[in-house]
C-alpha positions as CSV (number, residue, x, y, z in Angstrom):
1,M,0.0,-0.1,0.0
2,K,2.9,2.4,0.7
3,S,4.5,1.8,-2.3
4,K,1.4,2.7,-4.2
5,R,1.1,5.9,-2.2
6,W,4.6,7.2,-3.1
7,T,4.2,6.2,-6.8
8,A,1.0,8.3,-7.0
9,L,2.7,11.2,-5.3
10,A,5.5,11.2,-7.9
11,L,2.9,11.0,-10.7
12,S,0.9,13.8,-9.3
13,L,3.8,16.2,-8.5
14,A,4.9,17.1,-11.9
15,L,1.3,17.9,-12.9
16,S,0.8,20.2,-9.7
17,M,4.0,22.0,-10.4
18,T,2.6,23.0,-14.0
19,L,-0.4,24.8,-12.4
20,L,1.7,26.5,-9.8
21,A,4.2,27.7,-12.3
22,G,1.3,29.3,-14.2
23,C,-0.1,30.6,-10.8
24,G,3.0,32.8,-10.2
25,G,-0.2,33.7,-10.5
26,G,-18.8,22.7,-5.9
27,E,-20.6,24.0,-8.7
28,P,-19.5,26.7,-11.2
29,A,-20.7,30.1,-11.2
30,P,-23.9,30.8,-13.1
31,T,-22.2,31.8,-16.3
32,A,-19.5,29.1,-16.1
33,T,-21.2,26.0,-17.4
34,P,-19.6,23.2,-19.5
35,A,-20.2,23.6,-23.2
36,P,-23.4,21.7,-24.2
37,E,-22.9,18.5,-26.1
38,S,-23.4,18.7,-29.9
39,S,-23.2,16.3,-32.7
40,A,-19.8,15.2,-33.9
41,T,-17.8,17.4,-36.2
42,P,-18.1,16.2,-39.7
43,A,-14.8,15.0,-41.3
44,P,-13.5,17.3,-44.0
45,T,-14.2,16.0,-47.4
46,Q,-10.7,16.7,-48.8
47,E,-7.3,16.8,-47.0
48,S,-6.3,20.0,-48.7
49,E,-9.2,21.9,-47.0
50,R,-7.8,21.4,-43.7
51,T,-5.9,24.5,-42.3
52,E,-2.7,23.7,-40.4
53,V,-3.0,24.8,-36.8
54,R,0.0,24.6,-34.4
55,L,-1.8,23.8,-31.2
56,A,-0.1,23.6,-27.8
57,M,-1.7,22.2,-24.5
58,L,-0.3,22.0,-21.0
59,N,-0.2,18.9,-18.7
60,G,-2.9,19.0,-16.1
61,P,-6.3,20.5,-15.9
62,T,-5.6,23.3,-18.4
63,G,-5.0,20.7,-21.1
64,M,-7.5,18.0,-20.3
65,G,-10.4,19.3,-22.3
66,A,-8.7,19.1,-25.5
67,A,-8.1,15.3,-25.3
68,K,-10.9,14.3,-27.6
69,L,-9.8,16.8,-30.1
70,I,-6.4,15.5,-30.1
71,S,-7.8,11.9,-30.6
72,D,-10.0,13.0,-33.4
73,N,-7.2,14.9,-35.2
74,L,-5.0,11.7,-35.2
75,A,-7.9,9.9,-36.8
76,G,-8.1,12.7,-39.4
77,E,-11.6,13.7,-38.3
78,T,-11.1,17.3,-37.4
79,R,-11.8,20.4,-39.6
80,N,-8.4,21.6,-39.1
81,D,-5.0,19.8,-39.2
82,Y,-3.7,20.3,-35.7
83,Q,0.0,19.9,-35.0
84,V,-0.1,19.2,-31.3
85,E,2.4,19.4,-28.5
86,V,1.9,19.1,-24.9
87,A,4.2,21.2,-22.6
88,S,5.1,21.0,-19.0
89,Q,5.5,24.7,-18.2
90,P,3.5,28.0,-19.4
91,T,6.9,29.5,-20.1
92,D,7.4,27.0,-23.0
93,L,4.5,28.1,-24.6
94,T,4.7,32.0,-24.0
95,A,8.1,31.9,-25.8
96,K,6.7,30.1,-28.8
97,L,3.7,32.3,-28.9
98,G,5.9,35.3,-28.9
99,K,8.2,33.7,-31.8
100,G,5.1,32.8,-33.9
101,E,5.9,29.1,-33.4
102,V,2.6,28.3,-32.0
103,D,-0.8,29.5,-33.2
104,I,-3.2,28.5,-30.3
105,A,-2.3,27.7,-26.9
106,A,-3.7,26.8,-23.4
107,L,-2.3,29.0,-20.6
108,P,-3.1,29.9,-17.0
109,T,-5.3,32.9,-17.1
110,N,-2.8,35.2,-15.2
111,V,0.0,34.0,-17.7
112,A,-2.3,35.0,-20.6
113,A,-3.0,38.4,-19.2
114,N,0.7,38.9,-18.4
115,L,1.6,38.1,-22.1
116,Y,-1.0,40.3,-23.4
117,Q,0.2,43.3,-21.4
118,K,3.8,42.7,-22.5
119,T,3.1,42.0,-26.2
120,G,-0.4,42.9,-27.2
121,N,0.0,40.0,-29.8
122,I,-2.6,37.5,-28.5
123,Q,-6.3,37.3,-27.7
124,M,-8.2,35.0,-25.4
125,L,-10.3,32.5,-27.2
126,A,-12.1,30.8,-24.4
127,L,-11.9,30.1,-20.7
128,N,-11.5,26.2,-20.1
129,T,-10.9,25.7,-16.5
130,L,-12.5,27.1,-13.3
131,G,-10.7,27.0,-10.1
132,V,-8.8,23.8,-9.3
133,L,-7.8,24.6,-5.7
134,Y,-9.2,22.5,-2.8
135,I,-8.9,22.4,1.0
136,L,-8.2,18.8,1.9
137,E,-8.9,17.6,5.4
138,N,-8.1,14.5,7.4
139,G,-11.2,14.7,9.4
140,D,-14.6,16.3,9.2
141,T,-14.5,19.7,11.0
142,V,-14.1,22.3,8.1
143,H,-17.1,23.0,6.0
144,S,-16.6,26.6,5.2
145,M,-13.6,29.1,5.0
146,A,-14.7,30.4,8.5
147,D,-14.0,26.9,9.9
148,L,-10.3,27.4,9.3
149,A,-10.0,29.8,12.3
150,G,-7.4,28.8,14.7
151,K,-6.3,25.9,12.7
152,T,-2.9,25.0,10.8
153,L,-3.1,24.9,7.1
154,Y,-0.3,23.5,5.0
155,A,-0.3,25.2,1.6
156,T,1.6,25.4,-1.7
157,G,1.8,28.3,-4.0
158,Q,3.3,31.1,-1.8
159,G,3.8,34.4,-3.6
160,A,1.5,33.2,-6.5
161,N,-2.2,33.0,-7.4
162,P,-3.1,30.3,-4.7
163,E,-1.8,32.5,-2.0
164,Y,-3.6,35.5,-3.2
165,V,-6.9,33.7,-3.6
166,L,-6.6,32.0,-0.2
167,R,-6.0,35.4,1.6
168,Y,-8.9,37.0,-0.3
169,L,-11.4,34.4,0.4
170,L,-10.2,34.1,4.2
171,E,-10.6,38.0,4.6
172,Q,-14.0,37.6,2.7
173,N,-15.1,35.3,5.5
174,G,-13.8,37.6,8.4
175,L,-10.5,36.1,9.1
176,D,-7.1,37.7,9.2
177,P,-4.6,35.4,7.3
178,E,-1.9,36.6,9.4
179,S,-3.4,35.9,12.8
180,D,-6.5,33.7,12.6
181,V,-5.0,30.9,10.5
182,N,-1.5,29.4,10.8
183,I,-0.5,28.9,7.0
184,V,2.6,26.9,6.6
185,W,3.9,27.2,3.1
186,K,5.5,24.2,1.8
187,T,6.3,22.7,-1.8
188,S,3.6,20.7,-3.5
189,E,5.6,17.5,-2.8
190,E,6.0,18.2,0.9
191,V,2.3,19.0,1.4
192,Q,1.1,15.9,-0.5
193,T,3.6,13.7,1.6
194,L,2.2,15.2,4.9
195,M,-1.5,14.6,3.9
196,A,-0.9,11.3,2.5
197,S,1.0,10.1,5.6
198,G,-1.7,11.5,8.0
199,E,0.9,13.9,9.5
200,A,-1.2,16.9,8.5
201,E,-4.8,17.6,9.0
202,L,-5.6,20.4,6.6
203,A,-4.0,21.5,3.3
204,M,-4.5,23.5,0.1
205,L,-3.6,21.7,-3.1
206,P,-4.7,21.9,-6.7
207,V,-6.0,19.1,-8.9
208,P,-4.5,16.7,-9.8
209,A,-2.3,16.8,-6.7
210,A,-5.4,16.9,-4.4
211,T,-6.9,13.9,-6.3
212,A,-3.8,11.8,-5.9
213,V,-3.8,12.5,-2.2
214,T,-7.4,11.3,-1.7
215,M,-6.5,8.3,-3.5
216,Q,-3.5,7.4,-1.3
217,N,-5.2,8.2,1.9
218,P,-8.9,7.3,2.0
219,D,-9.2,9.3,5.3
220,V,-8.6,12.5,3.5
221,R,-11.6,14.4,1.9
222,L,-12.0,17.4,-0.3
223,A,-13.4,19.6,2.3
224,L,-13.7,22.8,0.3
225,D,-13.9,23.6,-3.5
226,F,-12.7,27.1,-3.9
227,N,-15.2,27.5,-6.6
228,D,-18.0,27.2,-4.0
229,A,-16.0,29.2,-1.7
230,W,-15.6,32.1,-4.2
231,E,-19.4,32.2,-4.9
232,E,-20.4,31.8,-1.2
233,S,-18.1,34.7,-0.2
234,G,-20.0,37.1,-2.5
235,A,-16.9,37.5,-4.9
236,G,-18.2,38.5,-8.3
237,G,-17.5,37.1,-11.8
238,T,-15.9,33.9,-12.5
239,F,-13.0,32.2,-10.7
240,T,-11.4,30.9,-13.8
241,M,-7.7,29.6,-13.8
242,G,-7.2,28.2,-17.3
243,C,-7.8,29.4,-20.9
244,V,-6.9,29.2,-24.6
245,V,-5.4,32.1,-26.5
246,A,-4.3,32.6,-30.1
247,R,-1.9,34.9,-32.0
248,K,-3.6,37.9,-33.4
249,D,-2.0,37.5,-36.7
250,F,-3.2,33.9,-36.9
251,I,-6.9,35.0,-36.0
252,K,-6.6,37.7,-38.8
253,E,-5.3,35.3,-41.4
254,H,-7.4,32.3,-40.6
255,P,-10.7,33.4,-39.1
256,Q,-12.6,30.3,-40.3
257,A,-9.9,28.0,-38.7
258,V,-10.4,29.9,-35.3
259,E,-14.1,29.4,-35.5
260,D,-13.6,25.7,-36.5
261,F,-11.3,25.3,-33.5
262,L,-13.9,26.8,-31.0
263,T,-16.5,24.5,-32.3
264,E,-14.4,21.3,-32.1
265,Y,-12.9,22.4,-28.7
266,A,-16.3,23.0,-27.2
267,E,-17.3,19.5,-28.3
268,S,-14.1,17.9,-27.0
269,I,-14.6,19.7,-23.7
270,A,-18.1,18.6,-23.3
271,F,-17.2,15.0,-24.0
272,I,-14.2,14.9,-21.6
273,A,-16.2,16.5,-18.8
274,E,-18.6,13.7,-18.8
275,G,-15.5,11.6,-17.2
276,S,-16.1,8.4,-19.1
277,D,-13.5,5.6,-19.2
278,E,-13.0,6.5,-22.8
279,A,-12.6,10.3,-21.9
280,A,-10.0,9.3,-19.3
281,Q,-8.0,7.1,-21.6
282,M,-8.0,9.9,-24.2
283,V,-6.5,12.2,-21.6
284,V,-3.8,9.7,-20.7
285,D,-3.1,8.9,-24.4
286,A,-2.7,12.7,-25.2
287,G,0.0,12.9,-22.5
288,I,-1.9,15.3,-20.3
289,V,-2.3,13.0,-17.2
290,P,0.3,10.1,-16.9
291,K,-1.9,7.4,-15.4
292,L,-5.6,6.2,-16.1
293,P,-6.8,6.2,-12.4
294,I,-5.6,9.7,-11.8
295,A,-7.1,11.0,-14.9
296,K,-10.5,9.2,-14.0
297,A,-10.7,10.7,-10.7
298,A,-9.3,14.1,-11.5
299,I,-11.7,14.9,-14.5
300,P,-14.7,15.5,-12.4
301,Q,-12.7,17.8,-10.0
302,A,-11.0,19.8,-12.8
303,N,-14.1,22.0,-13.4
304,L,-13.9,21.9,-17.2
305,V,-15.8,24.6,-19.0
306,C,-15.9,26.3,-22.4
307,I,-16.7,30.1,-21.9
308,T,-16.5,32.2,-25.1
309,G,-17.6,35.6,-26.4
310,S,-18.7,38.4,-24.1
311,D,-19.1,36.0,-21.1
312,M,-15.3,35.7,-20.9
313,L,-15.4,39.4,-19.4
314,D,-16.6,37.9,-16.1
315,I,-13.1,36.9,-15.5
316,N,-12.2,40.6,-14.7
317,S,-13.4,40.2,-11.2
318,Y,-10.7,37.6,-10.6
319,Y,-8.2,39.7,-12.3
320,E,-9.1,42.5,-9.9
321,V,-8.2,40.3,-6.8
322,L,-4.9,39.3,-8.4
323,F,-4.3,43.0,-9.1
324,Q,-5.0,44.2,-5.8
325,A,-2.7,41.4,-4.3
326,D,0.1,41.9,-6.9
327,P,-0.3,43.9,-10.0
328,A,2.7,42.2,-11.6
329,S,0.8,38.9,-11.3
330,I,-1.2,40.1,-14.3
331,G,1.1,42.3,-16.1
332,G,0.6,45.5,-14.1
333,G,-3.0,46.2,-14.9
334,I,-6.5,44.7,-15.9
335,P,-6.5,43.7,-19.5
336,D,-8.7,45.9,-21.8
337,D,-11.5,44.5,-23.8
338,G,-9.1,44.0,-26.8
339,F,-7.7,41.1,-24.9
340,F,-11.0,39.1,-25.5
341,Y,-11.9,37.5,-28.9
342,I,-15.3,38.6,-29.3
343,P,-16.3,38.4,-33.1
């Protein structure tokens, strides 16, 4: 049993680090609902009609929703001809976007805002992942953020989005993060080890690291979903941590390819979000999550959505929270409306 626990810890560490690198930075909010199912995209009639799209995804939740699109592309059943890569770090993709080596990419929402503020050469096409942060408890005493008063919480993501969101939600619930809660900052690996071994009672972790811990230690439960905590605290807008962006030049040169991508992507997200065995296998086959059990358990907790058009503007409330905590986390200011692809 112990060997299985430590194997799962190693598998989940690489994925959680992807999220936290981007973060250097329940139920979904009303506008953040998964894209409805629709009929399968018809295969193109001629190979020459397919526009080549260099598509880059990330390991972990931000990339999960594209797994069916990637599978369909390998079978030649997509409208576009996607040249796909899956990266471990957001910085790998921001550099390629800047050099014009990638056309469409998945990024953490704060990284996307940062890149837009620095270069102005991208637009957000869709929001794809709500919050993936959870409070885990080895017990049954915490049912709201207010219940963290007087407790010790092990957490990862200091100086980045997880810390900013945690502090904001604690304050919204009448708690002083400095005096009312003993927050102990550790690496993701350290927090996972403490929770899996039972040495710690409370922790904050992202999916799929949180998922792996609950699989390793059945006494640990997902006590709080930050999406629920965000809504219950009265925070406005949508707590959304993942998105897809495209280079402006590509959007201008290939508007139909962008529309086709959004159609196929929405269908892919809807299919993967159902969490079937086939969907979980697609996530593994795409190289987004390493093992089937973790993929199967993590999909329902990844809060996959496809939010497009003017509905994306709801993310500005989340950007406001990050701006108040650290303006540099989103490039020094709230992105203007030109950041959003609204045809």
